[in-house]
KOLPAFI-134573 format. One line per field, with one value per residue (C-alpha): residue in one letter; y, z, x. Coordinates in pm, whole numbers, plus 50000, padded with zeros to 5 digits. Example, Ala and Ser with C-alpha at 12.3 -4.5 7.8 and 13.67 -1.06 7.14 Angstrom:
<atoms>
aa: c(a	s)
yy: c(49550	49894)
zz: c(50780	50714)
xx: c(51230	51367)
</atoms>
This chain:
<atoms>
aa: c(m	k	g	k	l	s	i	l	y	f	l	q	f	a	v	w	g	c	y	l	s	c	f	g	q	l	l	g	a	g	g	l	g	k	d	i	q	w	f	y	a	a	v	g	m	v	s	l	v	t	p	a	l	m	g	h	f	a	d	r	f	f	n	p	l	r	l	l	g	a	c	h	l	a	a	a	m	a	m	l	a	a	w	i	y	a	s	s	h	p	r	m	e	f	g	c	f	f	p	l	y	l	c	f	l	a	f	y	m	p	t	m	a	l	s	n	t	t	t	f	s	l	l	k	s	h	g	q	q	p	v	d	h	f	p	a	i	r	v	w	g	t	v	g	f	v	a	a	m	w	f	v	n	s	a	y	v	h	e	g	s	f	g	f	t	l	s	d	t	l	p	q	s	p	f	r	f	q	y	t	s	m	q	l	l	a	s	s	v	t	g	i	a	t	a	l	y	t	f	t	l	p	t	v	r	i	p	a	k	t	e	k	k	t	l	g	e	i	f	g	f	k	a	f	r	l	f	r	n	r	e	v	r	i	f	l	i	f	s	v	f	t	g	v	c	l	q	i	s	n	g	f	a	i	p	f	i	n	h	f	m	g	f	r	e	y	a	g	s	l	a	s	g	n	a	t	m	l	f	s	l	s	q	i	s	e	a	a	c	i	l	l	v	g	i	a	m	r	r	i	g	f	r	l	v	v	f	l	a	l	a	a	w	c	l	r	f	l	f	l	g	i	g	n	p	g	d	g	l	c	w	l	v	a	s	m	i	v	y	g	i	a	f	n	f	f	n	i	a	g	h	l	y	m	e	q	v	s	a	k	e	t	k	g	f	g	q	g	l	l	m	m	m	s	n	g	i	g	a	t	g	g	m	i	a	a	g	a	v	v	n	s	f	c	s	w	e	m	v	p	a	p	s	g	q	g	m	m	r	l	f	m	g	d	w	t	s	p	w	l	i	f	s	a	y	a	l	t	v	g	v	l	f	l	i	f	f	r	m	d	r	d	s	r	q	i	d	a	r	s	d	m	k	k	g)
yy: c(92508	92879	92980	92681	92723	93049	92995	92766	92990	93231	93001	92886	93187	93358	93072	93197	93582	93533	93533	93571	93916	94004	93712	93847	94068	93789	93609	93961	94039	93618	93644	93552	93842	93755	93393	93580	93536	93157	93140	93319	93105	92790	92827	92807	92522	92331	92411	92203	91879	91824	91981	91723	91409	91540	91580	91238	91051	91237	91064	90737	90661	90896	91089	91489	91629	91401	91437	91835	91799	91590	91804	92143	91941	91836	92201	92322	92060	92186	92568	92464	92324	92607	92808	92643	92666	93074	93129	92996	93097	93466	93344	93106	92875	92864	92458	92417	92641	92618	92276	92292	92524	92365	92059	92323	92441	92106	92011	92339	92446	92159	92275	92555	92280	92034	92294	92350	91997	91983	92279	92225	91860	91983	92300	91990	91764	92050	92154	92448	92540	92633	92869	93062	93011	92971	93372	93495	93174	93233	93641	93531	93391	93760	93905	93571	93718	94114	94016	93822	94058	94339	94145	94038	94413	94496	94229	94156	93964	94167	94086	93794	94077	94034	94291	94553	94894	95102	95275	95195	95437	95253	95019	94708	94833	94557	94292	94321	93980	94121	94136	93804	93454	93530	93555	93156	93066	93255	93078	92721	92785	92877	92546	92336	92538	92508	92129	92090	92294	92060	91725	91960	91943	91721	91410	91470	91165	90907	90912	90613	90535	90605	90392	90372	90681	90746	90965	91176	91172	91302	91623	91663	91666	91614	91986	92035	92017	92279	92458	92315	92619	92924	93220	92969	92927	93301	93313	93046	93165	93546	93415	93297	93659	93784	93521	93724	94010	93807	93727	94044	94237	93951	93925	94282	94583	94518	94538	94784	94984	94906	95053	95389	95380	95361	95717	96016	96195	95882	95728	95772	95762	95540	95411	95283	95061	94978	94843	94500	94683	94910	94615	94454	94743	94525	94231	94478	94611	94275	94082	94522	94444	94115	94237	94492	94176	94078	94499	94529	94202	94307	94648	94619	94203	93987	94142	94450	94336	94124	94397	94659	94384	94417	94840	94782	94577	94868	95085	94912	94915	95289	95373	95210	95334	95700	95629	95755	95712	96115	96333	96038	95803	95861	95670	95385	95376	95366	95144	94906	94966	94893	94590	94451	94562	94381	94076	93931	94152	93872	93548	93598	93696	93413	93097	93201	93209	92858	92736	92915	92775	92396	92075	91958	91678	91886	92202	92068	92020	92378	92585	92412	92426	92783	92788	92596	92862	93178	93103	92786	92839	93274	93305	93035	93228	93594	93533	93432	93651	93956	93847	93872	94268	94381	94211	94412	94745	94706	94518	94427	94666	94731	95048	95205	95108	95420	95346	95439	95090	94912	94785	94674	94512	94683	94602	94943	95094	95245	95068	95323	95139	94805	94929	95066	94763	94583	94857	94866	94517	94463	94773	94645	94287	94425	94590	94307	94049	94382	94304	93958	93769	93868	93640	93920	93628	93424	93731	93801	93459	93465	93862	93668	93393	93697	93862	93536	93505	93808	93775)
zz: c(70458	70633	70503	70609	70964	70976	70912	71176	71431	71358	71416	71659	71902	71731	71996	72276	72121	72117	72452	72656	72750	72775	72989	73312	73214	73072	73389	73597	73376	73444	73837	73869	73902	74281	74126	73763	73931	73957	73607	73520	73777	73638	73320	73515	73749	73431	73229	73562	73457	73103	72852	72990	72961	72608	72534	72684	72481	72145	72221	72232	72098	71883	71588	71689	71368	71453	71831	71793	71591	71820	72135	71983	71859	72193	72350	72084	72209	72549	72425	72270	72558	72790	72538	72581	72970	72918	72674	72865	73183	73261	73616	73586	73882	73950	73987	73650	73447	73599	73530	73205	73177	73337	73029	72749	72928	72993	72577	72495	72674	72527	72184	72282	72262	72054	71749	71807	71799	71533	71345	71443	71313	70893	70840	70961	70651	70466	70520	70714	71016	71276	71495	71096	71001	71425	71458	71207	71184	71603	71514	71304	71697	71772	71481	71523	71893	71795	71498	71708	71978	71715	71602	71924	72060	71772	71632	71790	71722	71752	71680	71420	71218	71245	71263	71367	71530	71758	71889	72248	72221	71969	72051	71920	72102	72434	72232	72094	72168	72431	72616	72605	72532	72172	72283	72395	72028	71828	72008	71994	71596	71564	71744	71519	71206	71376	71424	71053	70946	71136	70885	70587	70679	70584	70848	71079	71060	71379	71602	71701	72021	72323	72649	72936	73168	73461	73632	73728	73401	73220	73440	73460	73819	73767	73637	74052	74056	73941	74285	74420	74242	74455	74125	74003	74292	74351	73986	73967	74355	74149	73855	74117	74233	73891	73792	74046	73790	73447	73455	73636	73387	73136	73467	73521	73278	73052	73362	73434	73153	73092	73442	73321	73096	73470	73494	73266	73145	73002	72921	72552	72481	72232	72503	72740	72477	72273	72572	72411	72106	72337	72566	72223	72189	72426	72224	71954	72196	72285	71872	71870	72172	72087	71847	72160	72441	72256	72272	72584	72647	72501	72621	73018	73099	73191	73604	73502	73223	73463	73658	73376	73317	73676	73617	73344	73530	73807	73563	73356	73662	73796	73452	73458	73836	73719	73373	73231	72923	72929	72970	73080	72809	72722	73009	72984	72629	72834	73040	72701	72568	72820	72845	72583	72728	73111	72964	72726	72887	73157	72896	72686	72908	73127	72887	72816	73107	73198	72861	72986	73328	73263	73196	72840	72912	73101	72897	72772	73121	73271	72980	73146	73533	73466	73338	73647	73836	73677	73434	73710	74063	73980	73845	74013	74282	74176	74081	74356	74510	74301	74301	74729	74638	74337	74574	74857	74689	74418	74352	74063	74013	73774	73623	73341	73002	72755	72449	72692	72681	72992	73308	73240	73508	73563	73817	74033	74248	74385	74121	74158	74504	74374	74085	74292	74537	74226	74113	74450	74496	74111	74268	74558	74380	74153	74406	74591	74285	74194	74590	74584	74209	74161	73871	73677	73531	73373	73238	73057	72913	72818	72627	72433	72273	72234	72048	71776	71710	71590	71392)
xx: c(31665	31738	31402	31192	31358	31291	30935	30934	31093	30858	30534	30664	30737	30368	30199	30344	30315	29988	29879	30161	30218	29802	29763	29723	29464	29238	29313	29183	28890	28779	28814	29218	29406	29511	29604	29800	30124	30098	30020	30309	30531	30373	30692	30942	30820	30747	31071	31213	31071	30911	31230	31486	31232	31143	31460	31536	31246	31399	31781	31630	31288	31179	31262	31327	31137	30871	30801	30881	30503	30330	30437	30308	29995	29923	30039	29753	29502	29566	29486	29200	29071	29145	28996	28692	28661	28737	28487	28213	28301	28275	28427	28692	28749	29183	29135	28957	29148	29507	29569	29439	29738	29979	29897	29951	30277	30377	30347	30477	30777	30948	30969	31232	31468	31304	31329	31717	31781	31550	31740	32151	32067	31869	32159	32448	32304	32325	32695	32602	32756	32493	32704	32734	32360	32160	32105	31979	31718	31606	31539	31219	31117	31111	30948	30660	30698	30573	30422	30124	30167	30021	29706	29575	29647	29425	29245	28854	28549	28203	27834	27974	28204	28558	28818	29093	29166	29378	29129	28953	28665	28512	28188	28406	28744	28645	28683	29034	29199	29425	29095	28936	28976	29029	29386	29379	29189	29464	29800	29592	29503	29877	30007	29784	29977	30316	30254	30156	30432	30703	30553	30657	31044	31252	31242	31570	31828	31786	32062	32208	32046	32164	32265	32003	32036	31969	31724	32071	32179	31865	31782	32173	32238	32641	32628	32572	32969	33081	32928	33264	33399	33368	33301	33078	32874	32901	32744	32431	32353	32288	32167	31849	31822	31940	31590	31304	31350	31272	30913	30774	30689	30555	30285	30187	30365	29971	29734	29961	29934	29542	29449	29557	29213	28990	29151	28972	29248	29442	29076	29121	29467	29621	29916	29667	29407	29758	29940	30008	30137	30358	30501	30586	30895	31042	31101	31254	31437	31579	31652	31829	32026	32197	32471	32579	32622	32987	33083	33000	33194	33546	33518	33488	33420	33160	33140	33047	32879	32642	32581	32473	32201	32080	32140	31886	31644	31654	31595	31297	31029	31211	31050	30743	30638	30712	30503	30194	29998	30004	30276	30498	30492	30842	30912	30694	30886	31219	31135	31024	31416	31617	31444	31680	32018	31872	31766	32047	32334	32286	32155	32381	32669	32547	32633	32930	33078	32898	33057	33403	33391	33249	33433	33395	33173	32945	32938	32540	32474	32628	32428	32068	32198	32224	31885	31719	31878	31735	31454	31315	31383	31442	31175	30935	31047	31042	30701	30566	30661	30613	30224	30230	30410	30124	29854	29907	29909	29691	29347	29062	28787	28498	28522	28379	28520	28632	28419	28101	27938	27897	28229	28542	28756	29107	29401	29386	29580	29898	30136	30432	30494	30579	30742	31000	31032	31123	31368	31569	31582	31721	31969	32050	32123	32334	32591	32615	32707	32985	33097	33046	33158	33525	33683	33838	34099	33800	33658	33961	33926	33618	33623	33995	33770	33524	33792	33912	33494	33479	33818)
</atoms>
């Protein structure tokens, strides 16, 4: 069963990995470069609504496993429609393409929670505790995400031939999936495969129908009672400011690395032509740094762990600002490595904190509230603001392709300035968090719980 569920997570996150990191380059090439922020902000917008609704439907009307398969199939069809449009329109229109992408997200984002519900139910039905086995299953989602990134980075279709290359000087290189709408087709096909795979899993026992819920109960509005506690209120407010950092590099790191192909000294470098593969080091770091969170929580406490996360975000953006694919390649690699600390030290520590401070009847709502504040409001607002900053320093221009054949559209301009602005922002938020957040007693309680779990 654990092997079957690991395959489910591998496929599910591969759907996302096929396009998420290199999507910005496709948008820029298709004339939507100035709107990149809206496409990445849409993840947060949709996450505020559809996961809660689908979770409610799974509770009252549908078998969660069947709903999971239906959502994957609907998302794959929406992505297929997006590919058909993008492949037939070299210059895309925001009003046509954005709704198709929103439709994909509306069905794909709920699969995150639905797959967890399915996994927990199947494990319990086989006499296995989720807390013991879920981490080893979930890590395969990261493996699938990275594998998909490597695939779209290297795969190409040109003049009826299919192949792989890491060179950016070959005639086929401009047709690699990371540059073209084929990344959307790869995501759609993977989504269909995921939907079909869900129907091979054992049926999850349908729980007893719950009572009808109000909208407030469906969306967890009662969790807002947590704002009555001053310390929790401060943490949740800062989770919005921290969430600003979450999607910035996802949306702009690949166009930034690719833009070095517009400079003669970097045009033939392995890094500038394989930005998606280089960026995948971030996901590898994320998986590797998960185990460090518990150690850090026990050694220095919750408050300093969150500060380290913001310090890592500061370094993430700073290293991007001073790095390049030549003699500055080490800084680009360092930026990818610190991502594991930046992402995990806030997310995992934050969820542990909300588990500690939430009452028994609102623990689930408390987790959802943290996600809404950081991944919803914070990430959405952050991407919109970040887009305005980047667009004020950079613009999409046609430059000669490194292969010497034709032209390609790259996001050229002064990239150092926006990265340094983002870096200064993260550091400022981190320092303010140290000043205003004081909850050493609860931090020790969380550390004690971590010690007990370790024992």
